[in-house]
N, C-alpha and C positions, 0 to 999 in steps of 0.2 A: 570416470577420468578426471581426473585430479589438472589442477589448470593448467603443469610442466605439460601433461597428453593432449590438452586441450590444444593445446600454441603448436608444439607439433604436429599435430594435425592441419591445424592453419597451415603452417608453411611447407609441407607434406602436398595438400590441395593445391596451392601457388608455386608448385617446382622449384624451390627455393630451398634453403640449405638450413636445417633445425637451430644446429649450434652457431652458423657463422650469416644469418640473412643477408639479401639484399636490398629489399625492399622495404623492410622492416625490423626497428631491432625487437627486440622480445621483450622490450617494458613496454613498446605501444602494442603489443600484441594482446598484452598481461590488461592494459586499456580498453581494448577495444571489445575482450571476453564480457565486460564488467558493461561495457555500453549497452550493450548486445541485451542484458537481463535487464535494465537499467528501461531500455528503448522496449524490453518483452511488460515489464511493469508498469508502464505508462500504456502503449498500448492493447494488453490482451489483456490489461489486470490479473495478469497471474499467481502476485503473491496476497490473501486475503490470510488476517490473523485478527486474535481478538485478547483484549486484555479486559481485568474490571477497574472499573475506578469508584471509590469511594466515595455517598451522598456526602455533603459537608450542611451542619447548620446554616441554611440562609442562600447560601451562597448559591450564585445562578450559572457562575461562571466556571466553564474547567480546560486549563490547558492542557492538552497532550500529549507535550514537550520530558512535558514531569514524568508520563507513561509508558509512551510511544516512539523513541527516539526514528524506529525507522516509518512511521508514517508519511503516507502519499495523500493519503484523503477515504474521509473517514467517508460509510456508508450506513452503516446498525445502530441509531441507540435502542437496548433496552432496560426497563426497569425489572432487574431479576429479586424484587418481593414478590410481583404480582403478575409476576412469567408475561408482561406487556411489551409488546418495541412500540415505543414512540413515534410518531406523526409528525413528521418535518417541514414546519411550518417557519415564514420568512421576516423579517424583523419589519418588514413593509404591514403584514397582516395586523401582524401583534401592535404597533402604532393606527391605525385603523380600525381596526373594533377592537381594539379594551385602552382604556387612559390607568397611567400608573402602573401598567402589569408590572412591571419588575419589580414593584411590590410585594408583589400578590406571593404567600411558600402554603405550599397541603403537605401533607407524606405523601396523594398519589401528585406523581409526574405523568403527561398524558403528548408534551412535544419537545420537542427536538431542535434548534437553527445555528446555526455557521456562520461564525465573525472572520474566520481565516484559516486555512488547512489543518491550524493546527487547535484553533478558538473555536467550542462550543456551550452555547445553554439550556440549559431543561428550564422547560414551565408548567409548570408553577414549580416554582421554584423551591427545594426543602421544606419542609418547617423543623424536623431533626438531622441528624447529621446521624441517623440508623439507616440501612439498606446500603448497594451497590449496583453501580449500572455498567451492563456490558457494551463495552463499544464494541463495533466489528468495522474492520478496517483494509484500506488495499496498501499493502505496503512498499516499499523496496527492497530488494533481496539485500541481504548480505554481501558486498562487498568480498573477494579473495584476495586475499594478502601477501596469502606463501602459496610457493606451486606443489606443495604438500595439500593446498584445501580443495573441497569438493563445492562446485557450483547447484542450490537448491532446489538442482531440479534433479528427475531421475534419470539413469543415467543414459534409460531408451533415446530421451528426452534431449539430453544433452548438443548434439547432430544439432538445432537450430543455433546453440554460438558461434560451433565452425562455420555453420554458413556467412554468419553476422562477420565472422575473422576475414573468412574468402570475399567476403562483400569491397571489405574497406580494404584489405589488400587489393582487389584489380582495381580498387579505385586511385588506390597512390602510383598503380601502376602504369593511368588513364588510359586503362581501358569498361570507358560506362558502361559498353553497350550486357559486355558479359555482369556488368558486375547488379548490373538492375536485375540479369538471369537470375544472382545467385543470393538478393534482396528477396524477391519472390519465395525460391526455396527457405530463406529463411523461416518467412511468415506463413510457408504452407507447412513447416514441418513444426513452426510449433501450435498452431492449430492442429493439427493432428495431437501434439503430446497434450494441450486442453481438455479436449474433448476424453481423453483417457484418461486424466487426471481430476472428472468434474470440473471442481471449482478454484482448485493450484493446492497450495498447499493452506493449511490453518495451521496455527500455533491458538498457545491462550497462557494468559502472564496475569499475574496480580501480584500487586504492589503496592507498595503503603497508604496514605492518606498525606495529600500534601496541600489538599486547596478544597474548592467548591461549584456550585453550576448554578443555573437559573433557565427558563420558556416563556413562549407567547403562541397566544392559541386565537380562532378564530372565532371555534363554537365550542365547547365542554362540557361533554356527557353526564360528567362525573357531580355536578352543580355547583364548581369551582368559578368565582364571579370575581 
């Protein structure tokens, strides 16, 4: 279903006129449908994507805004050269167990840490610019800007967005009891959708190099000191 069809279903469920709604403007319904996808991204982590980030000489930090403008949160980092998943470590652990860790470089990266939702580092920092990091991340869904656009969901799972639109419509009609029932139906509908889809949508992207990165550790298995 496209945005127009989803909007019409919401209005039908609210016993409202799709062409001249009483409680909802069409733009408000459109916003509700997009908001429903964002809630799913936060609560169910429905959209998962992958991006390739080139290593850079001696650079410790990488800003994901240069590679993934739809990023919600980083979930995993891999070193594709060794097919190795990097372990997560905190800055506190780095500071506690390593002195001047930010100066260490190596061809082999073992750990990654987060400084913000967009900024992460790897440890040790790459000694050369050869190799690529694979970053798996949770993503915000693509916003529907046009009536002909379809949500990033299988058609069988789009009923969840209709339930969310009905929920907001009932709230605007001051019917919190019925609205609460629709919100529960919204969550149940998408829970079933996630079970059918496994981990949700996964995309892969490749980008040109723009920067560099770095990282820490308490124990280093490959002789990094």
